[in-house]
N, C-alpha and C positions, 0 to 999 in steps of 0.2 A: 504494500500500500504506500503510495506516495503522499507524504504529509506536506501540506503547504503552510507557510507561516501565517499566523493569525495576528491580530492586533496585540502588541506587547502587553504583558500582564500589568505593567504599571499604568496602563490606560484601559481599564476594564469596561464592560458593558454598563456598569452602574455609574460610570464617570461621564458626565456630559455637561454641556454648557447650553443654557437657554438664553438666546439673545433676540434682538429685534422685538418681536411682539411681546415677549415676557418683560421687556424693560418697563412697559406701562404698568406692570403689576408691582413695580417698586423693588424687585429683588432679582438676583441672578444666581442660579445654581452653577457652581464651578466644580471642575474635577479636583480630586484630592491632590494631584501633583501640582496644581496651581496654588491651592491653599497652603500646601506645604505639609511636612510630616506632623502627625499628631492631630490633624483636623479631620475627624471622622464623625459621620452621623451615628447616633446610637444604634440605628437599625442596620448599619452597614455590616454585612457578614461576608466572610470568605467562602466561596463555593469550591468545595474540595472533592476530587475524585480519588478513590483508593484502589490501587492495584495490589492485590493480596489482602485477604480479609481474616486470616487465621494466624495463630502463633503470636509473634510480636505485634502484628497488626491489631490485635485485640486491645493493646495499649495505645499504639500510635493513633488509631482512629478515635478512640475514646477521648484521649487528651486533646486532640485537634478539634473535635466536635465541642468539647468543653460544656457539656450540658445544654447545648443549643445556642451558644453565643456565635457559633459558626455552622455552616451547612455541609452535610455530606450529600452530594448530589448525584454521584454515580459510583458503582462498585464493580470490581472485576476480580475474578479468581478462576483458576483452571480446575478447582476442586470444590464442587457444590457443598461438600461436607464442611469444609473450612469456612465457607461463606455464610453458613446458615445463621449465625448469631446476628450479623449485621444486616442480612437480607430481611430478617424479622424486625429488627429495630428501625430500619429505614425502607419500608415497603414501597415507597414512592420513588426511590432512587433506582434508575435503570441498572440492570445487572448484565454483565458481559463476562465471557470466558477469555476473549482475546483482547488484550489491551489496545491493540491497533484499531479494532472496531470501536472501542470506547472513546479513544481520542478523536477518531474521525467523526463519530456521530454526536459526541457530547462536548467536543472541544469548545464550541461557542458558549457553553454553559459553565465552563470550568475557569477558575482563577488559578488553581494549584492542584498538584498531584502528590500523593504519598505512595512511595514504592516500598513494599514490604514483601519481597519474594526471595527465593534462593539467590545466592550471590551471582550466578551466571547470567541472570536476567536483569540485574541492576542497570547496567550501562545502556542497553537498547531502549529500555522503558524511560529512564531518566532523560536520555538524549532526545527521544521523540517528543517528550513533554516540553522540554526547553525549546526545541525548535518551533513549537507552537506558542512560545512566549509564556508558558506556564511556570509558576514557581514550583520548586521541587524539594520535598523531604525524602531522603533516601536512606534506607537502613545501612548499617555498617556490615562488612567493609564496603566502602563506596562502590568498588568494582571488583571484578574477578582477576583482572591483570593490570599491570602498570600502565600500559598504553591507554587503556580505557580511563583510568583515573586522570591522566594528563588531559585527555580529551574533554572530560566533564568539567575540569577546572577551567579550561579555556572557554568552553561553551557558556558557562555561567556568566562570564564577563561579556562574551559576544552578544548574548541574548538579553543581558541585563535583568536577570531574574534573581529572586531571593532564594537561597538554598540553605539546607541544613542536613548534615549526616546524623544518623541515629545513635551517636555515642553520647548518651544523655549525661554522662559524668562531666562532660565539658561545660555543662550549665550548673554544675554543683559547686558548693562552697569548698569542698576538699581540695580540688585542683588549684583553686585560687590561694588557699592557705599554704599548700606545699610550695607552689611557685614563688610566693612572697618570701618564704623562709630561705629557699635556695638562692633566689636572686638578690637577697639582702647581703650576701657575702658571708653570712654567719659561719658556714662550713668551708669557707675558702673557695678555691677554684675546683669545680667538679671535673673530674677526669674519667670517672667510671659510673655507669648506671646499670643496675641489675634489675630485671623485671621477670616475673614468673606467674604462671597460672596453674590451676588444678585441671584444666581441660587437657585432653578430651574426656568428656563424660558419655561418649558414644563410641561404638567400635571403630578403631582405626588400625591400619597395619595388617589387616587380614584380607584374604581374597574376597572379591566382590561377587555377587550373584552372576554377573556377566562372565567373569573369569571361570566360575564354577559351572557355567552352562545351564543355569536354572532360571526360571521365570515364573510369573504368576499371572492370572487373568487380571486385567485392568478393572478396578472397582467401578461400580455404577457412579455416575456423577463426576468422574475424573476424565479430563482430556489429556491423555498421556503425551500426545504429540506436542501440544501447547506447553505442557510442563517442561518437556525437554528443551523446547525453544532453540536457543543457539547451540546447544550441546549435541554431540554425535548421537545417532540413534542407538538405542539398546532396549532390550525387553523390559517390561515393567516388573518391579519387585518391591515389596513393602519395605525393604531395607533402605530405599532411597527417600521415600516421602511418608509423612510430611516433615520429618525432622532430621533423620540421620544422613541426609544428603551432604552435610558438612564434611564428612570424612572421605568424599570421593572427588578427585581432582576435576572431573568434568563439570561438577556443579558447585562445589564448595571450596573453601580455602583453609580448611582444617582448624586446629586449635588456635593457631596464630591469627587467622582471619576472624575467628569468633571473638577473641578477647584482646587481640593486639591493639585495635582501635580504641579500646577502653583504657588499657594500661599504658601503652606507649604514648598516648596523647599527652599525658602529664609531663614526662620529660621532654617530649618533642617541642611543646610550646614553652615550657619552662626554660630550656636551654636554647630556644630559638634555632632549632636545627634546620638544616636544608637537606640537600641530597647527600646520601652516604657516599663515601669514597670507595669502600670495599665491604665485602660480606663473606663469611665462611660459616660452616655449620657441621654438625654431626647429628645423626639420627639413630633412633632405636630400630632394631630389626626383629622380625618374626620369622621363624623357620617352621613350615608345616611338616617337613620331613627332611632328611639329610640331603636329598637331591634337589629340593626346591630352591629357587632363587631367594635371596634375602629380602628383596624389595619387590613390590608389585606396583607397576607403573600407574595402575588405576586408582590407587588409594593413598591417602596421607599416612605418614608413619605414626606409630604409637607414641613416640616422644621425639623431642629434638632440642638441641641447644644451638642458638644462632648468635653470631657475633658481628656487629656492625661497627664500622669506624666512620666518624664524621670530622671533616676539617673544622678547625676553630681559628679564632683570631689571636690565640695566645702566642706569646713570644716563643720562637723556636719551632713554630708549626706543629705543636703537640696536638694529636688527634684525641677526640673524645670517644670512648668505647661504650657501646650500649649492647648488652647481652640479654637475650630472651631464652627462657626455659619453659618447657611444657611437658605434659605426660608424666608428672611426678618428679622431675628434675628441679632442684632448687640450688641457689648459690649459697656460699658460706655467709653466715650472718655476723654482724658486729659483736664484739664481746659484750655480754650481758643482755643481748637481744635474742629472744626465742620466738618461734612460730606461734606457740600456744597463747602466750600472754600479750604479744605485741601485734601479731597479724591475726586478729580475731576473725576477719573475713576469709573464708576458706577459698574464695575465688583466686587469691594470689596476693602479690605485694610488689613493692619496688624499693630500691635503695639508691640514693644519690651519695656517692663517695667523693668527698672533697679533700683538700689539703689540710683542713683544720677540723674536720668532723664528718659525720654521716647523718643524713635524713632518711628515715624510714616512713613509708606510707602504705595504705591499703588500696583496695579498688577505688577508682576515681580520685586518688590522692587523699583519701579520708584518713583521719587520725595521724597526722604527721608528728613524728617525734625526733629529737636530736640526740645523737650519740657521740662520745660516751656521756652517759647521764651525769656522772660526777663533774665533768668539765663544764657542762652547760646548765647545771642545777641553778635555778633562780634567774636565768637569763630570759628576759622578756622576748617573746617571739613577735615578729612583725605581723601586722594585719594585712589582709588582701588589699591590693590596689586596684585590681580589675573589678568593675561593677558586678554585684551579685545579681542573679536572675531570679525573678519572682517565682517561687515554688521550687527553686533549685533543680534537681534532676527531674522532678515531676513537672517542671515548667518548660522543659526543653521543646516540646511540640508547640505549646502556645507562644513561646518566644518567637518561633518561626512564623506562626499564623499572624501575630501582631506585626511582625516585620514585613510580611507580604502586604498587609494593608497600608503600611507606611511607604513601601516602595523600595526599589533597588537602591542599595547603598546603606540600608539600615543594618546595624550590627546583629549578627547571630553568632552563637558560641562556636558552631562548627560549620560555617559556610564553606563552600567547596574550595575557596582559595586557601583555607586552612586545612580542611579534611582531605582534599585531594593530595597534596604533598605528604600528609601523614599516611594516607593509604598507600602511596607509592613506597614509602619506607617500610611499612608492614609487609607489603607484598614482595619486597626485596628479599625478605627472609624466606618466603616460599619459593622464589626463584632459586635461592641457594639450595633449598631442600630438593627441588626438582632436578637441579644439576647434580646434586649428590647422588640421587637415584639413577641418573642417566648412565647407561652402560653401552659399551661397544664390543662386538664380537672379537675374540682373539683368533688368530690364524689357526692355532692348534686346538681350538675349542675353548669354551668358557667365555668369560667376559672380563673387560677392564672397566674401571670406574674413574675416568679422567676428570670428572667434575668435582672430585673431592679435593678442593684446593681453595685458596683465597681468590675470590673473584673481584676484579677491579671494575668499578662502575663509573661510566661517563653519564652523569645525571642529566645534563642538558640535552644530550642526544639519545638518552635512554638506551644505552648499549654497554654490554660487558665487553671489555677490550682485550681480554687475555684468554677467553674460552668461547669460541663462536657458538657451539651448540647450546649454550645457556640462553642465547638471545631468542630462541624459539619460545621461551617462557615469558618474554616481555609482552607479546601480543599473540593471542590465540586465533585459530581459524574458526569461523562460524559455520554451522551447518548450512548447506545450500538452501537458499530461500530466506535466510535470516541475516 
C-alpha cells in the first residue's frame, strides 16, 4: 500500500481559522500553533490509534486514554484474543488486523499512533505513521536493528512529529536523582559502568520449533501471516506468541533488547554518551548432545556479557567502559554492597565506578547510593536538575499525549532523538552476540568462529570496520512484500 503524506500533525483537523464572515461575530478561532504552546481548549482531545492491543498495550492505551481526557479512535491487532479487552471498552473504534489498512482508512481521523507489537514490526509501523504526519509512541526497543533506529531518529525530525519510546523509567525520579549525583562530580571521573538484569525469564538458547521441524495449527482469530510481517516465513507454534517471541532473532532482541533500554538509558544520558567505538562479548552455550553445535542461529543465547567502549573528552583519550550482563551473570560489587540489601529490585542494577567512589542504583536509576559508605557518610546528595514528570513513570504516556497537543519541539523524556541513539547502543550488543555466533565452515570439516573478537564500530557510517560479516546484522532483509 502506498501511503501519501497527510497534513502535518501539528496542524490537525481541529485546528482552523475562521475569518471574513466570522469577524462580524467579534471573535476569531485560531489554530493552536498560532496561539502558541499551552493554549488548548478544555474539550481538545488527542485522537489516538493503537497498533497492538494486548500485553504492554494494556498499559500504554490505558495511560494514553487517561480516563477519557483523550480519545482512542481506532484499534489494530493481528490476534483477536489480545484485542478483546479494548474492543469491548471502545466498541465504536474501528478494528483492523492490518495496520496498513488502519492508517489508510483512519488516517484522517488520527493525530497519533501507539505501537505496541513485537520488536520486528516497530520500524515499519512507526515509519508509516510518521510519514502521514502522525505523532508516535513506540515500545522499546525502538527497533529491531541499528539501521532502523537511525532511520526513525531522522524521520522524527523530517516529519516534525512528537515521539516517545516506551522506556517509562526515563520519566521517573530515579534516573534524575542518579544522574544528578554522578554529574555533580561526587565520585570523581566515571571510567566504568556495570549494568545487569535477571532476564531472560523465557526460554533462550534452545532449539526452536522451526529447527525441530514441528508446528501447530494457527488458532482461531490469529492472522499468522500478518504477525510474521517483515520476518521470514515459518510455521506457527505457540512458542512464538504472544510473549516468548523475544528469544528468537527473527522477531525479538533477547534479554538485552527487553531490558537494555530501561537500564542502559540511565548511564547513556547521565554520561552523555554517543556512538560506541568498539564492542566485544561472550555468550553462554547449550549442548543438546555431544555432536550438536553450541549455538543455534535462530535463537538468542541463554546468557551473555557485553563490553562497550565509548570515546570521552578526558585528557589522554581515556575511553569509558560500559558492560552488560544477563542470564544470571553479574559483576563484582563494591565492598560492603550486596545484592540482597542494596539491589532490592530483582530486575537488575547498575554501578557507576569513578575515581573517588561508586554509585549504585536499581531499575530506572531508583534508590541511588554512594560507596564506600564510610567515606560519604553524612555527605548531602544533590537534587535532580532535570524537571520531574507529573506521575513519574506512570506519567510517561500522558507526557507524550500532552506534548502532541502542544506540538513538535515540546520536550518528552524519551523522544527519538534521545531513544534512537540509545537503541543503537543497545543493539550494538546484539550485533556482537550475532557475530559471536557467526560460524564459517572449515576445509577439513567443522567450523571456525571468527566473530569472537573486539569489533571496531564506525558510528557515523554504521559499519564494523574490522569484520565484514558483522555488518549483515546492522540492517536486516525484509520478507518480500514488506
